[in-house]
VMD Tcl script that draws the C-alpha trace (Angstrom):
set ca {
  {-54.73 -136.99 -122.13}
  {-55.54 -135.83 -118.60}
  {-55.09 -132.13 -117.81}
  {-52.17 -132.83 -115.44}
  {-50.31 -134.70 -118.17}
  {-51.04 -131.92 -120.68}
  {-49.44 -129.39 -118.32}
  {-46.38 -131.56 -117.85}
  {-46.11 -132.06 -121.61}
  {-46.10 -128.26 -122.06}
  {-43.45 -127.90 -119.36}
  {-41.22 -130.51 -121.02}
  {-41.29 -128.37 -124.16}
  {-40.03 -125.24 -122.36}
  {-36.50 -124.58 -123.64}
  {-33.41 -123.60 -121.68}
  {-32.29 -120.29 -123.18}
  {-28.76 -121.59 -123.79}
  {-30.24 -124.42 -125.90}
  {-31.93 -122.03 -128.32}
  {-30.61 -121.91 -131.87}
  {-28.63 -118.82 -132.88}
  {-31.65 -117.51 -134.77}
  {-33.94 -118.15 -131.77}
  {-31.48 -116.41 -129.44}
  {-31.40 -113.35 -131.68}
  {-35.19 -113.19 -131.91}
  {-35.42 -113.63 -128.13}
  {-32.94 -110.82 -127.41}
  {-34.80 -108.45 -129.71}
  {-38.20 -109.32 -128.23}
  {-37.94 -107.26 -125.01}
  {-36.68 -103.86 -123.85}
  {-37.42 -104.12 -120.12}
  {-36.36 -106.82 -117.67}
  {-38.34 -107.08 -114.45}
  {-36.71 -109.41 -111.99}
  {-37.55 -110.88 -108.64}
  {-34.84 -110.47 -105.99}
  {-34.81 -113.34 -103.47}
  {-33.81 -116.49 -105.35}
  {-32.75 -114.60 -108.48}
  {-30.26 -111.94 -107.38}
  {-29.34 -113.63 -104.13}
  {-30.20 -116.65 -102.03}
  {-30.83 -116.78 -98.29}
  {-28.04 -119.28 -97.63}
  {-25.56 -118.79 -100.50}
  {-24.36 -116.37 -103.13}
  {-25.47 -116.74 -106.74}
  {-22.33 -116.25 -108.88}
  {-22.01 -113.52 -111.49}
  {-25.23 -111.63 -110.83}
  {-23.78 -108.12 -110.45}
  {-21.79 -108.43 -113.68}
  {-24.89 -109.82 -115.40}
  {-27.04 -106.85 -114.38}
  {-24.35 -104.45 -115.59}
  {-24.12 -106.30 -118.92}
  {-27.89 -106.21 -119.38}
  {-28.06 -102.47 -118.70}
  {-25.03 -101.82 -120.91}
  {-26.88 -103.56 -123.76}
  {-29.71 -101.03 -123.41}
  {-32.14 -103.15 -121.41}
  {-33.98 -101.47 -118.54}
  {-33.75 -103.49 -115.30}
  {-36.48 -103.17 -112.64}
  {-36.51 -105.07 -109.34}
  {-39.94 -106.47 -108.40}
  {-40.00 -108.20 -105.01}
  {-42.84 -109.46 -102.81}
  {-40.79 -108.61 -99.73}
  {-41.84 -105.30 -98.14}
  {-40.19 -106.20 -94.83}
  {-36.71 -105.31 -96.15}
  {-35.98 -101.54 -96.13}
  {-34.87 -99.92 -99.40}
  {-31.45 -99.25 -97.85}
  {-30.96 -103.01 -97.46}
  {-31.94 -103.63 -101.08}
  {-29.49 -100.91 -102.08}
  {-26.67 -102.38 -99.97}
  {-27.17 -105.89 -101.38}
  {-27.28 -104.71 -105.00}
  {-24.28 -102.38 -104.60}
  {-22.33 -105.20 -102.92}
  {-22.83 -107.27 -106.08}
  {-21.22 -104.47 -108.09}
  {-24.42 -103.31 -109.81}
  {-26.05 -99.88 -109.77}
  {-29.10 -99.17 -107.60}
  {-31.85 -96.71 -108.47}
  {-34.59 -96.30 -105.89}
  {-37.16 -95.52 -108.59}
  {-36.54 -98.98 -110.11}
  {-37.39 -100.84 -106.88}
  {-40.88 -102.30 -106.47}
  {-42.39 -104.19 -103.56}
  {-46.01 -104.46 -102.37}
  {-45.94 -101.54 -99.94}
  {-44.42 -99.17 -102.52}
  {-47.06 -100.28 -105.04}
  {-49.81 -99.79 -102.46}
  {-48.60 -96.25 -101.72}
  {-48.44 -95.51 -105.46}
  {-52.01 -96.77 -105.87}
  {-53.39 -94.88 -102.85}
  {-51.89 -91.61 -104.08}
  {-53.22 -92.23 -107.58}
  {-56.81 -92.68 -106.32}
  {-56.37 -89.86 -103.76}
  {-57.37 -92.13 -100.89}
  {-58.68 -90.37 -97.80}
  {-59.47 -92.09 -94.53}
  {-58.18 -94.34 -91.79}
  {-56.19 -97.45 -92.77}
  {-55.82 -100.59 -90.67}
  {-52.48 -102.18 -91.55}
  {-51.44 -105.75 -90.87}
  {-47.71 -105.69 -91.57}
  {-44.30 -105.15 -90.07}
  {-43.22 -102.04 -88.17}
  {-41.26 -100.97 -91.25}
  {-44.21 -101.29 -93.63}
  {-46.49 -99.32 -91.31}
  {-43.80 -96.64 -91.09}
  {-43.74 -96.37 -94.90}
  {-47.51 -95.86 -95.04}
  {-47.38 -93.19 -92.32}
  {-44.46 -91.39 -93.99}
  {-46.48 -91.30 -97.21}
  {-49.05 -89.17 -95.36}
  {-51.74 -91.71 -94.51}
  {-53.44 -92.32 -91.15}
  {-52.59 -95.78 -89.84}
  {-54.18 -97.94 -87.16}
  {-52.63 -101.25 -86.05}
  {-52.72 -103.88 -83.29}
  {-53.65 -105.45 -80.99}
  {-50.02 -106.21 -80.30}
  {-48.84 -108.53 -77.59}
  {-50.71 -111.17 -75.65}
  {-54.49 -110.91 -75.25}
  {-56.58 -112.37 -72.44}
  {-58.06 -115.76 -73.34}
  {-61.70 -114.77 -73.09}
  {-63.83 -114.29 -76.22}
  {-65.94 -111.43 -74.89}
  {-62.90 -109.53 -73.62}
  {-61.19 -110.18 -76.95}
  {-64.25 -108.90 -78.80}
  {-64.31 -105.70 -76.75}
  {-60.61 -105.22 -77.53}
  {-60.89 -105.64 -81.30}
  {-64.33 -104.08 -81.83}
  {-63.32 -100.44 -81.52}
  {-65.81 -98.91 -84.02}
  {-63.04 -96.84 -85.65}
  {-64.09 -95.47 -89.10}
  {-61.60 -97.62 -91.02}
  {-61.99 -97.28 -94.80}
  {-59.24 -99.69 -95.86}
  {-57.53 -102.82 -94.56}
  {-54.02 -103.54 -95.86}
  {-52.81 -107.11 -95.37}
  {-49.09 -107.70 -95.93}
  {-46.49 -109.99 -94.37}
  {-46.66 -109.61 -90.57}
  {-44.23 -111.71 -88.55}
  {-46.33 -111.00 -85.44}
  {-49.71 -111.81 -86.96}
  {-52.27 -113.14 -84.48}
  {-55.93 -114.10 -84.09}
  {-56.82 -110.72 -82.60}
  {-55.54 -108.88 -85.69}
  {-57.42 -111.30 -87.94}
  {-60.63 -110.68 -85.97}
  {-60.20 -106.90 -86.06}
  {-59.60 -106.92 -89.83}
  {-62.66 -109.11 -90.33}
  {-64.86 -106.76 -88.31}
  {-63.71 -103.70 -90.27}
  {-64.33 -105.50 -93.56}
  {-67.95 -106.20 -92.65}
  {-68.48 -102.50 -93.36}
  {-69.53 -102.18 -97.04}
  {-67.40 -99.02 -97.35}
  {-64.20 -100.69 -96.13}
  {-61.94 -102.07 -98.87}
  {-59.16 -104.67 -98.75}
  {-55.72 -104.42 -100.35}
  {-53.42 -107.44 -100.23}
  {-49.63 -107.23 -100.55}
  {-47.46 -110.32 -100.18}
  {-49.45 -113.53 -100.49}
  {-46.81 -116.20 -101.05}
  {-47.73 -119.62 -99.69}
  {-44.10 -120.71 -99.28}
  {-40.90 -118.71 -98.69}
  {-37.99 -120.76 -100.07}
  {-34.58 -120.73 -98.44}
  {-33.22 -123.37 -100.82}
  {-34.78 -125.77 -103.34}
  {-35.21 -128.28 -100.52}
  {-36.11 -125.98 -97.62}
  {-38.88 -123.43 -97.37}
  {-41.04 -121.73 -94.76}
  {-44.76 -120.94 -94.66}
  {-45.61 -117.55 -96.14}
  {-48.57 -115.24 -95.50}
  {-50.70 -116.87 -98.23}
  {-52.73 -119.18 -95.94}
  {-53.63 -116.23 -93.69}
  {-54.68 -114.20 -96.73}
  {-56.91 -117.04 -97.90}
  {-58.50 -117.30 -94.46}
  {-59.34 -113.59 -94.46}
  {-60.70 -113.74 -98.01}
  {-62.90 -116.70 -97.05}
  {-64.54 -114.52 -94.40}
  {-65.25 -111.54 -96.71}
  {-68.86 -110.50 -97.24}
  {-70.35 -111.74 -100.54}
  {-69.26 -109.63 -103.50}
  {-66.32 -107.94 -101.79}
  {-63.17 -108.42 -103.87}
  {-59.63 -107.53 -102.76}
  {-57.12 -105.50 -104.74}
  {-53.93 -107.59 -104.92}
  {-50.79 -105.45 -105.25}
  {-48.30 -108.25 -104.69}
  {-47.34 -110.96 -107.17}
  {-49.24 -112.66 -108.81}
  {-51.99 -110.00 -108.61}
  {-53.24 -108.56 -111.88}
  {-53.76 -105.16 -110.23}
  {-50.00 -105.03 -109.59}
  {-49.45 -105.53 -113.31}
  {-51.66 -102.54 -114.09}
  {-49.74 -100.40 -111.60}
  {-46.39 -101.42 -113.11}
  {-47.55 -100.76 -116.67}
  {-48.62 -97.25 -115.68}
  {-45.68 -96.51 -113.38}
  {-43.05 -97.54 -115.94}
  {-45.01 -96.43 -119.04}
  {-45.20 -99.90 -120.58}
  {-47.23 -99.78 -123.78}
  {-46.69 -103.38 -124.92}
  {-46.48 -105.94 -122.08}
  {-44.91 -108.50 -124.43}
  {-41.83 -106.23 -124.58}
  {-41.22 -107.02 -120.89}
  {-39.32 -110.12 -119.75}
  {-40.11 -111.12 -116.17}
  {-37.43 -113.20 -114.43}
  {-38.32 -115.19 -111.32}
  {-37.58 -118.36 -109.40}
  {-41.11 -119.30 -108.28}
  {-43.83 -120.66 -110.55}
  {-46.70 -119.83 -108.18}
  {-45.80 -116.14 -107.84}
  {-43.35 -114.94 -110.51}
  {-44.37 -117.03 -113.50}
  {-48.08 -116.89 -112.67}
  {-47.78 -113.11 -112.35}
  {-46.11 -112.71 -115.74}
  {-48.75 -114.93 -117.36}
  {-51.57 -113.00 -115.64}
  {-50.40 -109.63 -116.96}
  {-49.04 -110.59 -120.40}
  {-45.29 -110.36 -119.80}
  {-42.81 -112.85 -121.22}
  {-41.41 -115.12 -118.50}
  {-38.05 -116.68 -117.67}
  {-37.88 -119.17 -114.79}
  {-34.44 -119.40 -113.18}
  {-33.37 -122.45 -111.18}
  {-31.18 -120.48 -108.75}
  {-33.83 -120.18 -106.04}
  {-36.85 -122.15 -104.89}
  {-37.57 -124.17 -108.04}
  {-35.51 -127.04 -109.45}
  {-36.14 -128.45 -112.93}
  {-37.85 -131.45 -111.33}
  {-40.18 -129.10 -109.42}
  {-40.87 -127.18 -112.63}
  {-41.81 -130.39 -114.46}
  {-44.04 -131.45 -111.54}
  {-46.13 -128.25 -111.64}
  {-49.84 -128.77 -112.36}
  {-50.80 -125.13 -113.02}
  {-51.73 -124.65 -116.67}
  {-51.96 -120.88 -116.10}
  {-48.28 -120.59 -115.10}
  {-46.14 -122.08 -117.88}
  {-42.82 -120.22 -118.32}
  {-41.76 -119.21 -121.82}
  {-38.15 -120.17 -121.10}
  {-35.95 -121.33 -118.24}
  {-32.30 -120.88 -117.27}
  {-29.92 -121.90 -114.52}
  {-29.55 -118.29 -113.36}
  {-29.75 -114.67 -114.48}
  {-26.15 -115.02 -115.66}
  {-27.37 -117.18 -118.57}
  {-29.51 -114.28 -119.78}
  {-26.57 -111.87 -119.89}
  {-24.52 -114.52 -121.72}
  {-27.11 -114.65 -124.48}
  {-27.54 -110.87 -124.64}
  {-23.78 -110.36 -124.96}
  {-23.48 -113.02 -127.68}
  {-26.36 -111.44 -129.63}
  {-24.74 -108.01 -129.40}
  {-21.59 -109.40 -131.02}
  {-23.51 -110.66 -134.06}
}
mol new
graphics top color blue
foreach p $ca { graphics top sphere $p radius 0.5 }
foreach p [lrange $ca 0 end-1] q [lrange $ca 1 end] { graphics top cylinder $p $q radius 0.2 }
display resetview
């Protein structure tokens, strides 16, 4: 059997959580204490509401499960996350929100980073880094003159940058790419990557390009032996940060809920969490069955997060 067919055979065996036997449901409910969930595509969709999510979160927390929100979207301020979650009727705790820039700040403080940081990201993400007490350099912003030598003189500023942070930047350009590349030629300059999604789904049939191709282009230009630290899904370094931040002793006691195989499910497999793929966002069942990634097989799937609370509530009544 070819590898592609083996993967599809594994995917066909993944059970919908509502199709589990009563005994399997009970074992499943008892197998985790913490639920980490993606936001876009799980709690809400860009173009429509996902029914019953607020009540589901409340039911999960009432059953004693800890709920943590793990997004790859640093461009949305915490106040907007709070407003969206409160609007659903669920509680919001800032300390239970995770996105790449918050994880990067956590990591930089942990290692006591000192030095100048070049940030490719949105105005909001750069503001977060500055407010955390770090020195930030950015740009060039705006149009540059179409002359290679003038461009080189613009981007080659010889600043003593010790770290490049690459996150989602809606105004990314060739000049920023060139400046980041020049800094990273310095053996002492490190690279941290945040969001690296290749596609940003709006619906199951419509998605937009993400920052992933730009990340790959920068990584392809790195000097030999230089490895990035990836603090966005599916990076393993993010998993280590989360385990420390939330004092997770046994990763198998965490259920990760997401709508994307390439980021959410791959992340949970990379770091040893259980995984639940929901079909409320960018992945349909047909797309799930068409996946060819043997390293990103979900443990279970469901129509939405509401199915999970249905099972938890039924188990609590037994």
